[in-house]
C-alpha positions in Angstrom: -17.7 0.4 5.7 -15.8 2.7 8.5 -13.1 4.7 8.8 -10.1 1.6 9.2 -11.8 -0.3 6.6 -12.2 2.8 3.9 -8.2 3.0 4.4 -7.4 -0.4 3.4 -9.4 0.4 0.1 -7.2 3.7 -0.3 -4.1 1.8 0.5 -4.9 0.0 -2.1 -5.9 2.6 -4.7 -2.4 4.2 -3.4 -0.4 0.6 -5.3 -1.6 2.3 -9.1 -1.2 5.6 -8.6 2.0 5.6 -9.7 1.9 2.8 -12.0 -0.1 5.9 -13.9 4.0 7.4 -14.5 5.3 4.0 -15.1 2.5 4.3 -18.0 3.9 7.3 -18.9 7.4 6.4 -19.1 7.0 3.6 -21.3 4.9 5.3 -23.6 7.7 8.5 -23.6 10.3 5.2 -25.2 11.4 5.7 -28.4 10.5 2.1 -29.2 6.9 2.9 -27.4 5.1 1.4 -25.5 6.3 -2.6 -25.2 3.3 -4.7 -24.2 4.8 -7.4 -25.6 7.8 -7.3 -22.9 6.6 -5.0 -20.5 9.0 -6.0 -17.1 11.9 -5.9 -19.3 10.8 -2.6 -20.6 10.2 -1.1 -16.9 14.2 -2.4 -16.5 15.3 0.2 -18.7 13.4 3.2 -17.3 15.4 6.0 -15.5 15.1 8.8 -13.7 11.3 9.9 -12.3 10.3 7.1 -14.5 12.1 3.8 -12.5 11.4 6.5 -9.3 7.3 5.3 -10.2 8.1 2.2 -10.2 9.8 2.0 -7.1 7.3 3.7 -5.8 4.2 1.0 -7.4 7.1 -2.0 -6.5 7.2 -0.3 -2.4 3.3 0.1 -2.5 3.1 -3.6 -3.3 5.2 -4.9 -0.5 4.1 -2.5 2.5 -0.2 -2.8 1.0 -0.4 -6.5 2.9 1.5 -6.2 6.2 -1.2 -3.1 6.9 -3.8 -4.4 5.8 -3.7 -7.4 7.5 -2.5 -5.0 10.7 -5.7 -2.2 9.7 -8.0 -5.4 10.1 -6.7 -7.7 13.1 -6.8 -4.0 15.0 -10.4 -3.3 13.3 -11.9 -7.1 13.8 -10.4 -8.0 16.7 -11.4 -7.0 20.9 -9.0 -3.4 20.4 -10.8 -1.7 18.2 -14.2 -1.7 21.0 -11.6 0.8 23.3 -9.5 2.0 20.6 -11.9 3.3 17.7 -10.4 6.3 17.9 -6.4 5.6 17.9 -7.1 3.1 15.2 -9.1 5.1 13.3 -6.2 7.4 13.1 -4.1 5.1 12.3 -5.3 3.8 9.2 -6.0 6.7 8.2 -2.4 8.6 9.0 -0.8 4.8 7.0 -2.9 6.4 3.7 -2.0 9.8 4.3 2.2 9.2 4.7 1.7 6.5 1.8 0.6 9.2 -0.1 3.3 11.8 0.9 6.0 9.1 0.4 4.9 8.8 -3.3 5.3 12.0 -3.8 8.1 12.5 -2.1 9.5 9.3 -4.4 8.3 10.7 -7.8 10.0 13.9 -6.7 12.9 12.4 -5.3 13.6 13.3 -2.5 15.6 10.6 -0.8 16.0 11.5 2.9 12.4 12.7 3.5 11.1 9.6 1.6 12.9 7.6 4.1 11.4 9.4 7.1 7.7 8.8 6.1 8.1 5.0 5.1 9.7 5.0 9.1 6.5 6.9 10.0 4.5 4.6 8.2 5.5 1.2 9.1 5.4 2.6 12.7 1.5 3.1 12.0 1.3 -0.5 10.8 3.5 -2.0 14.5 0.9 -0.1 16.3 -2.1 -1.7 14.7 -0.9 -5.3 15.1 
């Protein structure tokens, strides 16, 4: 497996990092975890739990375009001449998404938006 493909796998795994914070927030609610209707309970989350849910949802939104762009770049003729660039962009995207998630959980919105823009630029460059 090469770095670009590994980055796609890593990006997929990053979807579930903020989800752990959502689960923690749900179990800390007075009624405990509502597994019968978790989405209704999640809609009531506030603070870090709500931000974690938003980060989780955003990771899903980000994954498909990134994965398509990374795999397209990897398996197109561009990879032959641009391997280092493509691998670098894919790794940069994952690193930016790690930072983005931390900024979302830490409630630092302006920096988070800047990092989100940079991550989107890496996806665009891969396409």
